[in-house]
C-alpha positions as CSV (number, residue, x, y, z in Angstrom):
1,X,117.4,191.0,121.6
2,X,118.9,192.5,124.8
3,X,121.4,190.4,126.6
4,X,120.6,192.0,130.0
5,X,119.3,189.7,132.7
6,X,116.0,190.2,134.4
7,X,116.0,193.1,136.9
8,X,116.2,191.9,140.5
9,X,115.7,193.3,144.0
10,X,118.5,195.5,145.2
11,X,120.9,194.6,147.9
12,X,124.0,192.3,148.0
13,X,122.2,189.6,150.0
14,X,119.4,189.4,147.4
15,X,122.0,188.2,144.9
16,X,121.7,184.8,146.5
17,X,118.6,184.3,144.5
18,X,119.6,186.2,141.4
19,X,120.6,184.8,138.1
20,X,124.4,185.2,138.3
21,X,126.7,183.8,135.7
22,X,128.8,181.1,137.3
23,X,132.0,181.8,135.5
24,X,133.6,184.5,133.4
25,X,132.6,184.3,129.7
26,X,134.9,182.1,127.7
27,X,136.1,185.0,125.7
28,X,137.0,186.9,128.9
29,X,138.9,183.9,130.2
30,X,140.9,183.6,127.0
31,X,141.7,187.3,127.1
32,X,142.8,187.3,130.7
33,X,144.4,183.8,130.9
34,X,143.0,183.5,134.4
35,X,141.0,180.8,136.1
36,X,137.2,181.4,136.3
37,X,135.7,183.1,139.2
38,X,133.1,180.7,140.6
39,X,130.0,182.0,142.4
40,X,128.3,179.8,145.0
41,X,125.4,180.1,147.4
42,X,126.7,177.6,149.9
43,X,126.0,180.0,152.8
44,X,122.6,181.2,151.2
45,X,124.2,184.3,149.8
46,X,126.1,184.7,146.6
47,X,129.9,184.9,146.9
48,X,133.0,183.7,145.3
49,X,133.9,180.1,146.2
50,X,137.4,181.5,147.0
51,X,135.9,183.8,149.6
52,X,133.6,181.2,151.2
53,X,135.1,179.8,154.4
54,X,133.9,176.3,153.8
55,X,135.2,173.1,152.2
56,X,133.0,173.3,149.1
57,X,133.6,172.0,145.6
58,X,131.5,173.7,142.8
59,X,131.2,172.2,139.3
60,X,129.7,174.1,136.4
61,X,126.8,172.6,134.6
62,X,128.6,172.9,131.3
63,X,131.5,170.9,132.7
64,X,129.3,168.3,134.1
65,X,127.5,167.9,130.7
66,X,130.8,167.5,128.9
67,X,131.9,164.8,131.3
68,X,128.6,162.8,130.7
69,X,127.6,163.3,134.4
70,X,123.9,162.8,134.2
71,X,123.2,161.9,137.8
72,X,124.5,162.1,141.3
73,X,126.1,158.6,141.1
74,X,128.4,159.8,138.3
75,X,130.0,162.3,140.7
76,X,132.0,159.4,142.2
77,X,135.7,160.5,142.0
78,X,135.0,164.1,141.2
79,X,135.1,165.5,144.7
80,X,137.6,164.8,147.5
81,X,136.2,162.2,150.1
82,X,132.9,161.8,148.3
83,X,131.6,158.3,147.6
84,X,128.3,157.6,145.9
85,X,126.7,154.2,145.1
86,X,123.4,152.7,144.0
87,X,121.8,150.1,146.1
88,X,118.3,148.7,145.5
89,X,117.4,151.6,143.1
90,X,118.4,154.1,145.9
91,X,121.3,156.5,145.9
92,X,123.7,156.1,148.9
93,X,126.0,159.1,149.5
94,X,129.0,159.3,151.9
95,X,131.1,162.4,152.6
96,X,134.3,162.0,154.7
97,X,133.2,158.6,155.8
98,X,129.8,159.8,157.1
99,X,127.0,158.1,155.3
100,X,123.4,156.9,155.4
101,X,122.5,154.0,157.7
102,X,119.7,152.6,155.6
103,X,117.4,153.3,152.7
104,X,114.0,152.5,154.4
105,X,111.3,155.1,154.5
106,X,111.7,155.5,158.2
107,X,115.4,156.4,157.9
108,X,117.1,159.6,156.8
109,X,120.2,160.2,154.7
110,X,123.3,161.7,156.3
111,X,123.9,163.9,153.3
112,X,121.2,166.5,152.6
113,X,120.3,166.7,148.9
114,X,118.8,169.9,147.6
115,X,117.5,171.0,144.2
116,X,117.2,174.8,144.0
117,X,117.1,175.0,147.8
118,X,114.4,172.4,148.2
119,X,115.3,169.4,150.4
120,X,114.7,166.0,148.9
121,X,113.7,163.8,151.9
122,X,113.9,160.3,150.3
123,X,117.1,158.8,148.9
124,X,115.3,158.3,145.5
125,X,115.1,162.1,145.3
126,X,118.8,162.1,144.5
127,X,118.2,159.8,141.6
128,X,116.8,162.3,139.2
129,X,118.8,163.5,136.1
130,X,121.3,166.3,135.8
131,X,120.5,168.5,132.8
132,X,120.5,172.3,132.1
133,X,122.3,173.1,135.3
134,X,124.1,176.2,136.4
135,X,126.2,174.3,138.8
136,X,126.4,171.6,141.5
137,X,127.9,172.4,144.9
138,X,129.2,169.8,147.3
139,X,129.6,171.1,150.9
140,X,131.8,168.8,152.9
141,X,131.3,168.8,156.7
142,X,128.2,169.2,158.9
143,X,125.9,172.0,157.9
144,X,123.8,172.0,161.0
145,X,123.1,175.8,161.1
146,X,121.9,176.8,157.6
147,X,120.8,173.4,156.4
148,X,119.7,171.7,159.6
149,X,119.0,168.1,160.3
150,X,120.2,165.3,158.1
151,X,123.2,167.3,156.9
152,X,125.6,165.6,159.3
153,X,128.1,164.7,156.5
154,X,127.3,167.7,154.3
155,X,125.0,168.8,151.5
156,X,124.8,168.4,147.8
157,X,123.1,171.4,146.2
158,X,121.9,171.2,142.6
159,X,121.3,174.7,141.1
160,X,119.4,174.6,137.8
161,X,119.8,177.2,135.1
162,X,117.1,180.0,135.4
163,X,115.4,182.2,132.9
164,X,117.3,185.2,131.5
165,X,116.4,188.2,129.4
166,X,118.0,186.6,126.4
167,X,116.6,184.3,123.7
168,X,118.6,181.0,124.0
169,X,118.3,177.5,122.8
170,X,120.3,174.3,122.9
171,X,120.0,170.7,121.7
172,X,122.2,167.6,122.0
173,X,122.1,164.0,121.0
174,X,124.5,161.3,122.2
175,X,124.7,157.7,120.9
176,X,126.9,155.0,122.2
177,X,127.5,151.3,123.0
178,X,124.8,149.5,125.0
179,X,122.3,151.0,122.5
180,X,122.6,154.3,124.3
181,X,120.5,157.3,123.0
182,X,120.5,160.5,125.1
183,X,118.6,163.5,123.8
184,X,118.3,166.8,125.6
185,X,117.2,170.3,124.8
186,X,116.6,173.8,126.3
187,X,114.7,176.9,125.3
188,X,114.8,180.2,127.1
189,X,112.3,182.9,126.0
190,X,112.1,186.5,127.3
191,X,108.4,187.2,127.1
192,X,108.4,190.7,128.5
193,X,111.9,192.3,128.6
194,X,113.1,192.6,132.2
195,X,109.7,191.6,133.5
196,X,108.9,188.0,132.4
197,X,110.9,185.1,131.1
198,X,110.4,181.3,130.7
199,X,112.9,178.5,130.5
200,X,112.1,174.9,129.7
201,X,114.4,171.9,129.4
202,X,114.1,168.2,129.0
203,X,116.2,165.0,128.8
204,X,115.6,161.5,127.6
205,X,118.1,158.8,128.4
206,X,117.8,155.2,127.0
207,X,120.4,152.5,127.4
208,X,120.4,148.7,127.4
209,X,121.3,147.1,130.7
210,X,125.0,146.4,131.2
211,X,124.3,143.3,133.5
212,X,123.3,140.3,131.5
213,X,120.6,138.0,133.0
214,X,121.1,134.3,132.2
215,X,117.7,133.4,133.6
216,X,115.2,132.1,131.1
217,X,113.4,135.0,129.4
218,X,114.9,137.6,131.9
219,X,115.8,141.1,130.8
220,X,119.2,142.8,131.2
221,X,119.6,144.7,134.4
222,X,121.1,148.2,135.2
223,X,119.4,149.7,132.2
224,X,118.3,153.2,131.6
225,X,114.7,154.2,130.7
226,X,114.5,157.7,132.0
227,X,112.8,161.0,131.0
228,X,112.9,164.3,132.8
229,X,111.6,167.8,132.2
230,X,111.7,171.2,134.0
231,X,109.9,174.5,133.5
232,X,110.8,177.9,135.2
233,X,108.7,181.0,135.0
234,X,110.5,184.1,136.3
235,X,108.8,187.5,136.8
236,X,109.8,190.8,138.2
237,X,106.5,192.7,138.8
238,X,108.4,195.5,140.5
239,X,112.0,196.5,140.9
240,X,112.1,195.0,144.4
241,X,110.1,191.9,143.9
242,X,111.2,188.7,142.1
243,X,109.1,185.5,141.9
244,X,110.2,182.2,140.4
245,X,107.7,179.4,139.8
246,X,109.3,176.1,139.0
247,X,108.0,172.6,138.1
248,X,109.9,169.4,137.4
249,X,109.1,165.8,136.5
250,X,111.1,162.6,136.3
251,X,110.2,159.0,135.5
252,X,112.3,155.9,135.5
253,X,111.1,152.6,134.1
254,X,112.7,149.4,132.8
255,X,114.3,146.6,134.8
256,X,116.1,149.0,137.1
257,X,119.2,148.6,139.1
258,X,120.0,145.2,140.5
259,X,122.9,143.6,142.3
260,X,124.9,140.4,141.6
261,X,124.9,137.5,144.1
262,X,128.6,137.5,145.1
263,X,128.4,135.1,148.0
264,X,126.4,133.3,150.6
265,X,127.4,133.0,154.2
266,X,131.1,132.2,154.1
267,X,131.2,131.2,150.4
268,X,132.8,133.8,148.2
269,X,131.4,133.2,144.7
270,X,133.8,135.6,143.1
271,X,136.8,133.9,144.6
272,X,135.7,130.4,143.4
273,X,134.7,131.7,139.9
274,X,130.9,131.2,140.1
275,X,130.1,134.9,140.1
276,X,130.9,137.5,137.6
277,X,130.4,141.3,138.0
278,X,128.0,141.9,135.2
279,X,126.2,138.6,135.1
280,X,123.2,137.4,137.0
281,X,120.7,134.5,136.7
282,X,117.3,135.1,138.3
283,X,113.7,134.0,137.8
284,X,111.8,137.1,138.9
285,X,111.1,139.6,136.2
286,X,112.5,142.9,137.6
287,X,110.5,146.1,137.4
288,X,111.0,149.7,138.3
289,X,108.4,152.5,138.1
290,X,109.7,155.5,139.9
291,X,108.2,159.0,139.5
292,X,109.2,162.3,140.9
293,X,107.2,165.5,140.6
294,X,107.7,168.9,142.3
295,X,106.5,172.4,142.2
296,X,108.0,175.3,144.1
297,X,107.6,179.1,144.4
298,X,110.4,181.3,145.5
299,X,109.6,185.0,146.4
300,X,112.3,187.5,147.1
301,X,111.3,191.0,148.3
302,X,113.7,193.9,148.9
303,X,112.4,195.7,152.0
304,X,115.1,198.4,152.2
305,X,117.4,197.4,155.0
306,X,116.5,193.7,154.8
307,X,115.6,191.2,152.1
308,X,112.8,188.7,152.6
309,X,112.9,185.2,150.9
310,X,110.1,182.7,151.0
311,X,110.5,179.2,149.4
312,X,107.4,177.0,149.3
313,X,107.6,173.5,147.8
314,X,105.5,170.4,147.3
315,X,107.1,167.1,146.2
316,X,105.7,163.8,145.2
317,X,108.0,160.7,145.1
318,X,106.4,157.4,144.0
319,X,108.7,154.4,144.0
320,X,107.5,150.9,142.9
321,X,110.1,148.2,142.4
322,X,110.0,144.4,142.1
323,X,113.2,142.4,142.4
324,X,114.6,138.9,143.0
325,X,115.8,138.5,146.5
326,X,117.8,135.3,146.3
327,X,119.8,136.1,143.2
328,X,119.4,132.7,141.6
329,X,117.2,131.2,138.9
330,X,116.2,128.3,141.2
331,X,115.3,130.2,144.4
332,X,111.8,131.5,145.1
333,X,112.4,134.7,147.1
334,X,111.1,137.9,145.6
335,X,109.8,141.2,146.8
336,X,107.8,144.2,145.8
337,X,108.4,147.6,147.5
338,X,106.1,150.5,146.7
339,X,106.2,153.7,148.6
340,X,104.2,156.8,147.9
341,X,105.8,159.9,149.4
342,X,104.3,163.4,149.7
343,X,106.4,166.3,151.1
344,X,105.6,169.9,151.9
345,X,108.2,172.4,152.9
346,X,108.3,176.1,153.8
347,X,111.3,178.3,154.5
348,X,111.3,182.0,155.4
349,X,114.5,184.0,155.6
350,X,115.5,187.6,156.4
351,X,118.9,188.8,155.5
352,X,120.8,192.1,155.6
353,X,120.3,193.8,152.3
354,X,123.5,195.6,151.9
355,X,125.9,194.2,154.5
356,X,129.2,195.9,155.2
357,X,131.0,194.8,158.4
358,X,128.0,192.9,159.6
359,X,126.3,190.1,157.6
360,X,123.4,188.2,159.0
361,X,120.6,185.8,158.0
362,X,117.7,184.5,160.1
363,X,114.9,182.2,159.3
364,X,112.3,179.5,160.1
365,X,111.8,176.2,158.4
366,X,108.9,173.6,158.4
367,X,108.5,170.3,156.5
368,X,105.9,167.6,156.7
369,X,106.5,164.2,155.0
370,X,103.8,161.6,154.5
371,X,104.6,158.0,153.4
372,X,102.4,155.2,152.2
373,X,105.0,152.5,152.7
374,X,104.3,148.9,151.5
375,X,106.5,145.8,151.3
376,X,105.6,142.4,150.0
377,X,108.1,139.6,150.7
378,X,107.2,136.4,148.8
379,X,108.6,132.9,149.4
380,X,107.3,131.3,146.3
381,X,107.1,132.4,142.6
382,X,103.3,132.2,142.6
383,X,103.3,134.9,145.4
384,X,100.9,132.9,147.5
385,X,103.2,132.6,150.6
386,X,105.2,135.2,152.4
387,X,104.6,138.3,154.5
388,X,103.0,141.6,153.6
389,X,103.6,144.9,155.4
390,X,101.5,148.1,155.1
391,X,102.3,151.4,156.7
392,X,99.8,153.8,155.1
393,X,100.2,156.7,157.6
394,X,103.9,156.9,158.2
395,X,104.9,160.6,158.7
396,X,107.8,162.8,159.7
397,X,107.4,166.4,160.8
398,X,110.3,168.9,161.4
399,X,110.4,172.5,162.5
400,X,113.4,174.8,163.0
401,X,114.5,178.3,163.8
402,X,118.0,179.4,162.7
403,X,120.3,182.3,162.3
404,X,123.9,183.0,161.3
405,X,125.9,186.3,161.6
406,X,129.4,187.3,160.5
407,X,131.1,190.5,161.8
408,X,134.3,192.1,160.7
409,X,136.3,192.4,164.0
410,X,139.1,194.3,162.3
411,X,140.0,194.9,158.7
412,X,139.8,191.5,156.8
413,X,139.2,189.4,160.0
414,X,135.7,188.1,160.4
415,X,134.0,186.1,163.1
416,X,130.9,183.9,162.4
417,X,128.4,182.5,164.8
418,X,125.4,180.3,163.8
419,X,122.6,178.8,165.8
420,X,119.7,176.4,165.0
421,X,117.1,174.7,167.0
422,X,115.3,171.7,165.5
423,X,112.2,169.8,166.6
424,X,111.5,166.4,164.9
425,X,108.7,164.0,165.2
426,X,108.0,160.7,163.4
427,X,105.2,158.2,163.6
428,X,103.5,155.2,162.1
429,X,100.1,154.9,163.9
430,X,98.4,152.2,161.8
431,X,99.4,149.4,159.6
432,X,99.4,145.7,158.8
433,X,102.0,143.0,159.3
434,X,100.5,139.7,158.1
435,X,101.5,136.3,156.9
436,X,99.8,135.6,153.6
437,X,97.0,133.1,154.2
438,X,96.3,134.2,157.8
439,X,94.2,136.9,159.3
440,X,96.5,137.8,162.2
441,X,97.8,141.4,162.2
442,X,101.0,141.7,164.3
443,X,101.6,145.4,163.5
444,X,102.5,147.7,166.4
445,X,102.5,151.5,166.2
446,X,105.8,153.5,166.2
447,X,106.4,157.0,167.4
448,X,109.3,159.2,168.4
449,X,110.2,162.8,169.1
450,X,113.7,164.4,169.2
451,X,115.1,167.9,169.3
452,X,118.6,169.3,168.9
453,X,120.4,172.6,169.2
454,X,123.2,172.9,166.6
455,X,125.7,175.7,166.3
456,X,128.8,176.9,164.5
457,X,131.6,179.3,165.2
458,X,134.3,180.4,162.9
459,X,137.1,182.9,162.1
460,X,138.2,183.9,158.6
461,X,141.1,186.1,157.6
462,X,141.4,187.5,154.1
463,X,145.1,187.9,154.2
464,X,145.1,189.6,150.8
465,X,142.8,189.7,147.7
466,X,143.9,186.2,146.7
467,X,144.4,184.3,150.0
468,X,141.8,183.3,152.6
469,X,142.4,181.4,155.9
470,X,139.6,180.0,157.9
471,X,138.9,177.9,161.0
472,X,135.4,176.5,161.9
473,X,133.9,174.5,164.7
474,X,130.4,173.3,164.8
475,X,128.1,170.3,165.0
476,X,125.6,168.4,162.8
477,X,122.6,166.3,163.7
478,X,120.6,163.5,162.1
479,X,117.1,162.8,163.4
480,X,116.4,159.5,165.2
481,X,113.8,157.1,164.0
482,X,112.3,153.7,164.5
483,X,113.0,150.2,163.1
484,X,111.2,146.9,163.9
485,X,109.3,148.6,166.7
486,X,112.4,149.9,168.3
487,X,113.4,153.5,168.5
488,X,116.9,154.5,167.7
489,X,118.4,157.8,168.7
490,X,119.8,160.7,166.7
491,X,123.4,160.8,165.7
492,X,125.6,163.8,166.1
493,X,128.9,165.1,165.0
494,X,131.2,167.7,166.4
495,X,133.6,169.0,163.7
496,X,136.8,171.0,163.8
497,X,138.2,172.3,160.5
498,X,140.9,174.6,159.2
499,X,141.6,175.5,155.6
500,X,143.0,178.0,153.2
501,X,142.0,179.1,149.7
502,X,144.7,180.5,147.4
503,X,144.8,182.1,144.0
504,X,148.4,182.3,142.9
505,X,150.5,183.4,139.9
506,X,148.0,186.1,138.8
507,X,145.1,183.7,139.3
508,X,146.5,181.1,137.0
509,X,147.0,178.6,139.9
510,X,144.4,177.8,142.5
511,X,145.1,175.7,145.6
512,X,142.6,175.0,148.2
513,X,143.5,173.0,151.4
514,X,141.5,171.7,154.3
515,X,142.0,169.6,157.4
516,X,139.3,168.3,159.7
517,X,138.7,166.3,162.9
518,X,135.3,164.8,163.8
519,X,134.0,163.4,167.1
520,X,131.2,161.3,165.7
521,X,128.7,159.9,168.2
522,X,125.8,157.5,168.2
523,X,126.2,156.4,164.6
524,X,123.1,154.9,163.1
525,X,124.1,151.5,161.7
526,X,122.0,148.8,160.1
527,X,121.9,145.0,160.1
528,X,119.5,142.5,158.4
529,X,118.0,140.5,161.3
530,X,114.7,138.8,162.1
531,X,112.2,140.7,164.4
532,X,109.9,139.2,167.0
533,X,107.5,138.0,164.3
534,X,110.2,136.2,162.4
535,X,110.2,138.8,159.6
536,X,113.7,139.5,158.4
537,X,114.1,143.3,158.2
538,X,116.8,145.9,158.1
539,X,117.2,147.1,161.7
540,X,118.9,150.3,162.7
541,X,120.7,150.8,166.0
542,X,123.2,153.3,167.4
543,X,126.9,152.5,167.6
544,X,128.9,154.0,170.4
545,X,131.1,156.5,168.6
546,X,133.9,157.1,166.0
547,X,136.8,159.4,165.3
548,X,137.3,160.8,161.8
549,X,140.1,163.0,160.5
550,X,141.5,163.8,157.2
551,X,143.3,166.2,154.8
552,X,142.1,167.4,151.4
553,X,143.8,169.4,148.6
554,X,142.3,170.7,145.3
555,X,144.4,172.2,142.6
556,X,143.6,174.0,139.3
557,X,146.1,175.5,137.0
558,X,146.1,177.3,133.7
559,X,149.6,176.4,132.5
560,X,149.1,178.1,129.1
561,X,146.0,179.6,127.4
562,X,145.6,176.2,125.8
563,X,146.4,173.8,128.6
564,X,144.5,173.6,131.9
565,X,144.8,170.9,134.6
566,X,142.8,170.1,137.7
567,X,143.4,167.6,140.4
568,X,142.5,166.7,144.0
569,X,143.8,164.3,146.6
570,X,142.4,163.3,150.0
571,X,143.4,161.3,153.0
572,X,140.8,159.9,155.4
573,X,141.2,158.1,158.7
574,X,137.7,156.9,160.0
575,X,137.3,154.2,162.6
576,X,134.9,153.1,165.4
577,X,136.2,154.0,168.8
578,X,133.8,151.6,170.5
579,X,131.3,149.4,168.8
580,X,130.4,146.3,170.9
581,X,127.3,144.4,170.3
582,X,127.3,144.8,166.5
583,X,124.7,142.5,164.8
584,X,126.0,140.2,162.1
585,X,123.5,140.0,159.2
586,X,124.8,136.7,157.8
587,X,125.3,134.4,160.8
588,X,123.2,136.2,163.3
589,X,126.0,136.6,165.7
590,X,127.0,139.6,167.9
591,X,130.6,141.0,167.5
592,X,132.8,143.7,168.8
593,X,133.9,145.9,165.9
594,X,135.8,148.5,168.0
595,X,138.8,149.7,165.9
596,X,137.3,148.8,162.5
597,X,137.1,151.3,159.7
598,X,133.8,153.0,158.9
599,X,132.0,151.7,155.8
600,X,132.4,153.6,152.5
601,X,135.4,155.5,153.8
602,X,138.5,154.8,151.6
603,X,141.8,155.9,153.0
604,X,143.0,157.6,149.8
605,X,141.1,159.2,146.9
606,X,142.4,161.4,144.1
607,X,142.0,162.5,140.5
608,X,143.8,164.4,137.9
609,X,142.6,165.8,134.6
610,X,143.6,168.1,131.8
611,X,142.1,170.1,128.9
612,X,144.3,170.9,125.9
613,X,143.0,173.1,123.1
614,X,144.5,172.6,119.6
615,X,143.8,174.9,116.7
616,X,142.8,173.3,113.4
617,X,144.0,176.0,111.1
618,X,141.3,178.6,110.7
619,X,138.5,176.0,110.9
620,X,138.1,175.7,114.6
621,X,139.4,174.1,117.8
622,X,139.9,170.6,119.0
623,X,139.8,170.1,122.8
624,X,141.3,167.0,124.2
625,X,140.2,166.1,127.7
626,X,141.6,163.3,129.8
627,X,141.2,162.3,133.4
628,X,141.8,159.5,135.8
629,X,140.7,158.9,139.4
630,X,142.1,156.6,142.1
631,X,140.4,155.1,145.1
632,X,142.1,152.9,147.7
633,X,140.5,149.9,149.3
634,X,137.0,150.5,150.6
635,X,134.8,148.4,153.0
636,X,131.1,148.3,152.6
637,X,130.5,146.6,155.9
638,X,131.4,147.7,159.4
639,X,132.8,144.2,159.8
640,X,135.6,145.1,157.3
641,X,137.4,141.9,156.3
642,X,138.2,140.5,159.7
643,X,137.5,136.8,160.6
644,X,135.3,135.9,163.6
645,X,133.8,132.7,165.1
646,X,130.3,131.6,164.2
647,X,128.8,128.3,165.2
648,X,132.2,127.1,166.4
649,X,133.9,127.8,163.0
650,X,136.1,130.7,162.0
651,X,134.6,132.6,159.1
652,X,135.3,135.7,157.2
653,X,132.2,136.4,155.1
654,X,132.5,140.2,154.9
655,X,135.8,140.0,153.1
656,X,133.7,139.8,149.9
657,X,132.2,143.2,150.7
658,X,135.4,145.0,149.8
659,X,136.5,146.9,146.7
660,X,140.3,146.9,146.3
661,X,142.1,150.0,145.1
662,X,141.5,150.9,141.5
663,X,141.8,153.6,138.8
664,X,139.2,154.6,136.3
665,X,140.0,156.9,133.3
666,X,138.1,158.8,130.7
667,X,138.9,160.6,127.5
668,X,137.0,162.9,125.1
669,X,137.8,164.9,122.0
670,X,135.6,167.8,121.1
671,X,135.5,169.8,117.9
672,X,134.1,173.3,117.7
673,X,134.2,175.3,114.5
674,X,135.5,178.9,114.3
675,X,132.2,180.0,113.0
676,X,129.0,178.3,114.1
677,X,127.3,177.3,117.3
678,X,127.5,173.5,116.9
679,X,130.0,171.0,118.3
680,X,130.9,167.3,117.9
681,X,132.6,164.9,120.3
682,X,133.7,161.4,120.8
683,X,134.1,160.0,124.3
684,X,135.0,156.9,126.4
685,X,134.6,156.3,130.1
686,X,136.2,153.6,132.4
687,X,138.9,152.9,129.8
688,X,140.3,150.2,132.1
689,X,136.9,148.3,131.9
690,X,137.2,147.8,135.7
691,X,134.3,146.1,137.5
692,X,134.0,148.6,140.4
693,X,131.9,147.6,143.4
694,X,129.9,150.6,144.6
695,X,127.5,149.1,147.1
696,X,126.7,145.9,149.1
697,X,123.5,144.7,150.5
698,X,122.5,141.5,152.4
699,X,119.6,139.0,151.8
700,X,117.4,137.1,154.3
701,X,119.2,133.8,153.6
702,X,122.8,134.9,154.2
703,X,123.3,136.2,150.7
704,X,125.7,139.0,149.9
705,X,124.8,141.1,146.9
706,X,127.2,143.5,145.1
707,X,126.3,146.5,142.9
708,X,128.9,147.2,140.2
709,X,129.3,150.4,138.2
710,X,129.2,150.3,134.4
711,X,131.9,148.7,132.3
712,X,133.7,150.7,129.5
713,X,131.3,152.9,127.6
714,X,131.9,155.0,124.6
715,X,130.0,157.1,122.1
716,X,129.6,160.3,120.1
717,X,127.8,163.6,120.7
718,X,126.4,166.3,118.4
719,X,125.0,169.5,119.8
720,X,124.2,173.1,119.2
721,X,123.9,176.2,121.4
722,X,122.4,179.4,120.2
């Protein structure tokens, strides 16, 4: 069988959509003793990450799989200034202190999440599984030109493995504590050499919940009952045309993610010993039934001087969750949230086919999102009292025109300019807000329109073949929205960044540095407060502004052919310049939070890891991998841990929404025989068994709920690749 890949349209820019290998083959790496060359598409063209004038971290799919990273939440600690948590079965992502304001269907995330170039509009879209990936790219900083709205903080791009003109297969099973069983597989079939190939992959992940429920007859929480599959069909009908048809499916069932009641009003239950990180006691049977489905078609056509790319996608995201809202086995608060989302998107791009001194890309983008949003809030276990909300026609529409060009002013000195104009519209024309047992409908329509011009300017100097310096300035924009019949405005961010990328010691040492300064305005912040109808909801408003600055360093080194290390360290200073009039969710007061740190913005983060290969005679190789990550104190509330006066009494309720500094370590030992395609591994994660708080939410009765990451986990793997 030929090992050549499918033929693709000509032109350097077309390589953006080609099936490029992310790294040098292992054999080549061992022969050269150099670090891999990593290919990314962060600027919608293929180029080495070391020649990309952005702060971008790229992680190979194989490395992610070896680290047991099966979802976006497991990226915590892997990337400088990236924080990811799970709240109410939704993924909350923060980059450099810029994060999502809320997880309601009317709100948008601050970090754009893409799978093979397709934007996932709902936070639940980031909850699908990582399997059979080529790589994951994390772009830090606003991406307002090429990625548009809702990329204020940056973008996470998941690139799946595509079909090749080579027969391939893989299978793996992992078993571990908490009754874990994870099975995944892949099959790549070249149907017609260089003309047609098919690649399919699947993953099944089952694990008992790590949070015990002491309630009578209640299941464990934070379990895993997930299955996912993907199919790619790639065809090259002519030498200049390439078409990729993709479909994917994901389902999550079981009890789902749930949080621990860690306090109420000013009572810190963890401090007085009545709350434990992985123990709850509730009387509402939790339930999650989330389903994602998507289909996309990507056409690339070489037209001589230019290349045309069309990416058309449809996605369906159904979320249905039931959860206890008071966190006790005696309370009667419960809710059911069910949202049925449909999203259509279309992107057209033209790019220079064979750029020399002048590289350019221009395009148009359109997306339409339709939500059937429903929420039932019950005040008794029989579900005969409470409030129901229906928003069957909630929608969001966005259009954009964009372009970016880079010109080589003199040898090795390039200037870049990018422009984008976005038009956004949201509405909820009909609905129902009704107290159970009555016929009064207090629903009022919502509607809003916003537009924004975003831009970017940059200089990059390729000092030599191994050293790049760059400086960028640009802005990002997140669309406005509505909350409790009040519109809130867009948020915007003006960013300045300088950096360098360096391959040293004959490419055995790689050091990437970046420094940034943000002028962050009109932040979208949330609070749980009652509306005019007495319904307690999450309300979003705009804070005045913030200043964010920081430093980041990433290091990789091949000390010997058998010993490799990688590490990163980051410093972040992120605070509110002015934030008067902040709504207190617990005591319903109004406070001035000027000078407080932004939520989900730890001051220091860092990690260090190593891989050491040990020969076992002529039988094979043992690879020992170890890593540890550190995160300093992090606040999950804009109130930080400062006391204030409520009802004539000094209180400090938000001090419980703090995770102190911690370390989390992992180790794995893998054996690969000298002959044969199989491997075996033992692994352990969170060796310290630390209870790590990753998200905090607030209830309608003054409750504070904390979501904790998993305890120590361990297991074994057995796999084969052919």
